[in-house]
ROLOMI-860076 format. One record per residue (C-alpha): residue number from 1; residue in three letters; x, y, z. Coordinates in nm, 4 decimals. Each point is the difference from the previous one (the first is absolute). Example, Ala and Ser with C-alpha at 12.3 -4.5 7.8 and 13.67 -1.06 7.14 Angstrom:
<sites>
> lumke; volum; c1; c2; c3
> 1; ALA; 1.2300; -0.4500; 0.7800;
> 2; SER; 0.1370; 0.3440; -0.0660;
</sites>
This chain:
<sites>
> lumke; volum; c1; c2; c3
> 1; MET; 8.3406; 13.6510; 10.8641;
> 2; ARG; 0.3739; 0.0616; -0.1710;
> 3; LEU; 0.1598; -0.0627; 0.3477;
> 4; MET; -0.1755; -0.3174; 0.0765;
> 5; ARG; 0.1207; -0.1099; -0.4024;
> 6; LEU; 0.3218; 0.0583; 0.1039;
> 7; LEU; -0.0041; -0.1512; 0.3738;
> 8; SER; -0.1612; -0.3139; -0.1804;
> 9; LYS; 0.2469; -0.0551; -0.2454;
> 10; ALA; 0.2896; 0.0424; 0.2478;
> 11; TYR; -0.1645; -0.2483; 0.2225;
> 12; ASP; -0.0220; -0.2406; -0.3143;
> 13; LYS; 0.3497; 0.0434; -0.0844;
> 14; LEU; 0.1375; -0.1097; 0.4059;
> 15; PHE; -0.2680; -0.2330; 0.0735;
> 16; TYR; -0.1512; -0.1608; -0.3102;
> 17; ASP; -0.0295; -0.3742; -0.0132;
> 18; PRO; -0.1519; -0.1637; -0.3271;
> 19; TYR; -0.1404; -0.3285; 0.1925;
> 20; THR; -0.1962; 0.2245; 0.2335;
> 21; LEU; -0.1218; 0.1884; -0.3004;
> 22; VAL; -0.1547; -0.3828; -0.1393;
> 23; ARG; -0.1048; -0.0471; 0.3654;
> 24; LYS; -0.2215; 0.3078; 0.0060;
> 25; ASN; -0.1838; -0.0244; -0.3136;
> 26; PRO; -0.2299; -0.2873; -0.0795;
> 27; PHE; 0.0626; 0.0843; -0.4062;
> 28; ILE; 0.3562; -0.1205; -0.0129;
> 29; ARG; 0.1189; -0.3667; 0.0042;
> 30; ILE; 0.3639; -0.1214; -0.0459;
> 31; GLY; 0.0034; -0.3585; 0.1032;
> 32; ASN; 0.3292; -0.0691; 0.1862;
> 33; SER; 0.1812; 0.2679; -0.2098;
> 34; ARG; 0.2781; 0.2075; 0.0833;
> 35; LEU; -0.0142; 0.3779; -0.0769;
> 36; GLY; 0.2525; 0.2702; 0.0028;
> 37; LYS; 0.0128; 0.2935; 0.1993;
> 38; SER; -0.0871; 0.2033; -0.2996;
> 39; PHE; -0.3432; -0.1962; -0.0367;
> 40; ARG; -0.3174; 0.2242; -0.0398;
> 41; VAL; -0.3725; -0.0815; -0.0778;
> 42; THR; -0.1297; 0.3578; -0.0533;
> 43; PHE; -0.3748; 0.0693; -0.0141;
> 44; LEU; -0.0830; 0.3418; -0.1355;
> 45; THR; -0.3783; -0.0470; 0.0215;
> 46; PRO; -0.1598; -0.2434; 0.2556;
> 47; ARG; -0.0419; -0.3728; -0.1153;
> 48; GLU; -0.2577; -0.3067; 0.0989;
> 49; GLN; 0.1611; -0.3183; -0.1998;
> 50; ASP; 0.3053; -0.1538; 0.0070;
> 51; SER; 0.2706; 0.2122; -0.1630;
> 52; PHE; 0.3653; -0.1630; 0.0197;
> 53; VAL; 0.0430; -0.3702; 0.0172;
> 54; ALA; 0.3038; -0.1733; -0.0094;
> 55; GLY; 0.1014; -0.3853; 0.0089;
> 56; ASN; 0.2173; -0.1641; 0.2086;
> 57; ASP; 0.4198; 0.0526; 0.0259;
> 58; CYS; 0.0003; 0.3283; -0.2167;
> 59; ILE; 0.2736; 0.3005; 0.0885;
> 60; LEU; -0.1606; 0.3367; -0.0182;
> 61; TYR; 0.1389; 0.3609; 0.0039;
> 62; CYS; -0.2661; 0.1299; -0.2422;
> 63; GLN; -0.2163; 0.2591; 0.0592;
> 64; ILE; -0.3916; -0.0581; -0.1004;
> 65; PHE; -0.2266; 0.2991; -0.0654;
> 66; PHE; -0.3991; -0.0285; -0.0166;
> 67; GLU; -0.1349; 0.3575; -0.1073;
> 68; SER; -0.3957; -0.1017; -0.0395;
> 69; ALA; -0.1990; -0.2402; 0.1670;
> 70; ALA; 0.0665; -0.2593; -0.2775;
> 71; GLY; 0.2879; -0.1917; -0.1282;
> 72; ASN; 0.1648; -0.2831; 0.1328;
> 73; VAL; 0.4081; -0.1300; 0.0089;
> 74; GLU; 0.0588; -0.3906; 0.0281;
> 75; LEU; 0.3205; -0.1678; 0.0259;
> 76; GLY; 0.0991; -0.4019; -0.0110;
> 77; GLU; 0.2444; -0.2127; 0.2030;
> 78; ARG; 0.3434; 0.1494; 0.0117;
> 79; VAL; -0.0109; 0.3329; -0.1789;
> 80; TYR; 0.2959; 0.2258; 0.0519;
> 81; ILE; -0.0508; 0.3813; 0.0215;
> 82; GLY; 0.2525; 0.2550; 0.0029;
> 83; ASP; 0.0056; 0.3452; 0.1556;
> 84; ARG; -0.1694; 0.2837; -0.1880;
> 85; THR; -0.1896; -0.2324; -0.2054;
> 86; GLN; -0.3749; 0.1663; -0.0025;
> 87; PHE; -0.3299; -0.1838; -0.0918;
> 88; ILE; -0.2640; 0.2571; -0.0566;
> 89; SER; -0.3795; -0.2064; -0.0312;
> 90; ARG; -0.3422; 0.0934; -0.1112;
> 91; SER; -0.0699; -0.3218; -0.1875;
> 92; SER; 0.1911; -0.2868; 0.1010;
> 93; ILE; 0.4002; -0.0720; -0.0031;
> 94; LYS; 0.0847; -0.3525; 0.0049;
> 95; VAL; 0.3242; -0.1770; 0.0435;
> 96; GLY; 0.0525; -0.4020; 0.0039;
> 97; SER; 0.2550; -0.1957; 0.1786;
> 98; ASP; 0.4178; 0.0035; 0.0131;
> 99; VAL; -0.0219; 0.3791; -0.1701;
> 100; LEU; 0.3152; 0.2274; 0.0570;
> 101; ILE; -0.1226; 0.3394; -0.0172;
> 102; SER; 0.2770; 0.2468; 0.0162;
> 103; TRP; 0.0585; 0.3279; 0.1762;
> 104; GLY; -0.1201; 0.3388; -0.1317;
> 105; CYS; -0.2784; -0.1408; -0.2389;
> 106; THR; -0.3678; 0.1405; -0.0050;
> 107; ILE; -0.3009; -0.1747; -0.1244;
> 108; TYR; -0.3037; 0.2210; -0.0306;
> 109; ASP; -0.3407; -0.1764; -0.1144;
> 110; HIS; -0.1566; 0.3322; -0.0499;
> 111; ASP; 0.0561; 0.3191; -0.1790;
> 112; ALA; -0.0398; 0.1775; 0.2872;
> 113; HIS; -0.1306; 0.3078; -0.2249;
> 114; SER; -0.2334; 0.0461; -0.2939;
> 115; ILE; 0.1367; 0.1562; -0.3240;
> 116; ASP; -0.2746; 0.2421; -0.0031;
> 117; TYR; 0.1671; 0.3062; 0.1564;
> 118; ARG; -0.3435; 0.1279; 0.1851;
> 119; HIS; -0.0046; -0.3339; 0.2514;
> 120; ARG; 0.3802; 0.0573; 0.0642;
> 121; MET; -0.1131; 0.3393; 0.1031;
> 122; ALA; -0.2780; -0.1288; 0.2217;
> 123; ASP; 0.2160; -0.2684; 0.1572;
> 124; HIS; 0.2697; 0.3143; 0.0915;
> 125; ALA; -0.2718; 0.2420; 0.1339;
> 126; GLY; -0.1432; -0.3607; 0.2077;
> 127; HIS; 0.4039; -0.0013; 0.1117;
> 128; LEU; -0.0106; 0.3775; 0.1272;
> 129; GLN; -0.3367; -0.0012; 0.1436;
> 130; HIS; 0.1143; -0.2942; 0.2167;
> 131; TRP; 0.3594; 0.0709; 0.0622;
> 132; GLU; -0.0540; 0.0790; 0.3563;
> 133; SER; -0.1231; -0.3337; 0.0899;
> 134; GLY; 0.2545; -0.1747; -0.1769;
> 135; ALA; -0.2533; -0.1745; -0.1790;
> 136; LEU; 0.0531; 0.0837; -0.3615;
> 137; LEU; -0.1866; -0.2502; -0.2059;
> 138; THR; -0.2977; 0.0541; 0.1807;
> 139; GLY; -0.3159; 0.0402; -0.2660;
> 140; LYS; 0.2268; -0.1171; -0.3021;
> 141; ASP; -0.1780; -0.0841; -0.2613;
> 142; TRP; 0.1558; -0.3509; -0.1188;
> 143; SER; -0.3083; -0.0789; -0.2913;
> 144; THR; 0.2534; 0.2522; -0.1996;
> 145; VAL; 0.3124; -0.2137; 0.0859;
> 146; ASN; 0.0950; -0.3132; -0.2251;
> 147; CYS; 0.1068; -0.2851; 0.1804;
> 148; ALA; 0.0813; -0.3860; -0.0606;
> 149; PRO; 0.1549; -0.2883; 0.1781;
> 150; ILE; 0.3551; -0.1161; -0.0040;
> 151; THR; 0.0979; -0.3808; 0.0467;
> 152; ILE; 0.3840; -0.0952; 0.0170;
> 153; GLY; 0.0465; -0.3610; -0.0259;
> 154; ASP; 0.1806; -0.2665; 0.1777;
> 155; HIS; 0.3933; 0.0740; -0.0424;
> 156; ALA; -0.0045; 0.2957; -0.0973;
> 157; TRP; 0.3259; 0.2144; 0.0654;
> 158; ILE; -0.0758; 0.4125; -0.0095;
> 159; GLY; 0.2965; 0.1809; -0.0430;
> 160; PHE; 0.1191; 0.3530; 0.2072;
> 161; ASP; -0.2563; 0.3191; -0.0678;
> 162; VAL; -0.1996; -0.2063; -0.2365;
> 163; VAL; -0.3341; 0.1640; -0.0730;
> 164; ILE; -0.3307; -0.2324; -0.0797;
> 165; LEU; -0.3156; 0.1878; -0.0616;
> 166; LYS; -0.3277; -0.1130; -0.0149;
> 167; GLY; -0.1444; -0.2793; -0.1992;
> 168; VAL; 0.3258; -0.1567; -0.0382;
> 169; THR; 0.0306; -0.4326; 0.0537;
> 170; ILE; 0.3490; -0.0945; 0.0211;
> 171; GLY; 0.0853; -0.3664; -0.0548;
> 172; GLU; 0.1032; -0.2957; 0.1974;
> 173; GLY; 0.3940; 0.0091; 0.0173;
> 174; ALA; 0.0229; 0.3798; -0.1608;
> 175; VAL; 0.3185; 0.1882; 0.0734;
> 176; ILE; -0.0422; 0.3727; -0.0696;
> 177; GLY; 0.3039; 0.2362; -0.0023;
> 178; ALA; 0.0919; 0.2712; 0.1986;
> 179; ARG; -0.1795; 0.3281; -0.0380;
> 180; SER; -0.2072; -0.1036; -0.2502;
> 181; VAL; -0.3903; 0.0982; -0.0672;
> 182; VAL; -0.2567; -0.2722; -0.0467;
> 183; THR; -0.3048; 0.1020; -0.1727;
> 184; SER; -0.1241; -0.3164; -0.1706;
> 185; ASP; 0.0102; -0.3735; 0.0733;
> 186; ILE; 0.3635; -0.2068; 0.0409;
> 187; PRO; -0.0465; -0.3671; -0.1316;
> 188; ALA; 0.1513; -0.2476; 0.2509;
> 189; TRP; 0.3511; -0.1183; -0.0025;
> 190; SER; 0.1087; 0.3207; -0.1576;
> 191; VAL; 0.2305; 0.2971; 0.0626;
> 192; ALA; -0.1043; 0.3482; -0.0612;
> 193; VAL; 0.1444; 0.3326; 0.0030;
> 194; GLY; -0.0250; 0.3354; -0.0935;
> 195; SER; -0.3167; 0.2576; 0.0611;
> 196; PRO; -0.2020; -0.1151; -0.1603;
> 197; ALA; 0.1199; -0.3144; 0.1220;
> 198; ARG; 0.0362; -0.2486; -0.3044;
> 199; VAL; 0.1368; -0.3501; -0.0017;
> 200; VAL; 0.3132; -0.0434; -0.1063;
> 201; LYS; 0.0816; -0.3624; 0.0755;
> 202; THR; -0.1864; -0.3700; 0.0985;
> 203; ILE; 0.1525; -0.1450; 0.3148;
> 204; PRO; 0.1546; -0.3662; -0.1010;
> 205; THR; -0.2193; -0.2925; 0.0514;
> 206; HIS; 0.2425; -0.1440; 0.2633;
> 207; LEU; 0.0123; 0.2949; 0.2154;
> 208; ARG; -0.3994; 0.0364; 0.0220;
> 209; LYS; -0.2182; -0.2013; 0.2391;
> 210; PRO; -0.0399; -0.3698; -0.0693;
> 211; HIS; -0.3119; -0.0552; -0.2604;
> 212; ALA; -0.0417; 0.3655; -0.0604;
> 213; ASN; -0.1169; 0.0341; -0.3583;
> 214; ILE; -0.0375; 0.3325; -0.1939;
> 215; ALA; -0.0879; 0.1097; -0.3136;
> 216; PRO; 0.2704; 0.1044; -0.2535;
> 217; VAL; 0.0862; 0.4162; 0.0953;
> 218; ARG; 0.0293; 0.2742; -0.2204;
> 219; MET; 0.3007; 0.2293; 0.0256;
> 220; ALA; 0.0228; 0.3529; 0.0023;
</sites>
């Protein structure tokens, strides 16, 4: 089994074609978008519904992981996502149109584990049980894991190495500074930085999309 996995990885490295991945999987739809060599969609458990949908004219180098039968990732039009950015979904991750997401980001709509140590011990036991098959998440009790959808509005810009956690909404036109950790909602047309991310300025009216109206933003 280990030899088979090694051979599979070697073959993947030499011959992998992201467009072949899309053509073979009925749960992935990308319109006429462009895929970089690093683009991946990984299903760690079987799926029976649309999982990843992208609009037209996107440029995608990202990696997308589905750790259970639930969850979906949806992108609008003209979205750019850099290499080593990972989406891990069990709930829902929705990205608007004309969004720029830089490299090395992590967008994670669930906690992965429970805060109860006994549930984490059970997760580890399951990994050991299914180690040889490689299906480490088989039998995982997801009812112990908190999940909540993530939404990123149109025209947003996410800097490199940003982490966006479950339940967050990032408003239209917002900018998130590099290496920030976003744990709560960010208003439209604002700039947020830090860990946790806090609003430090608003984007001037003349630099916003025409007719964009926002409520006053409270600074950190």
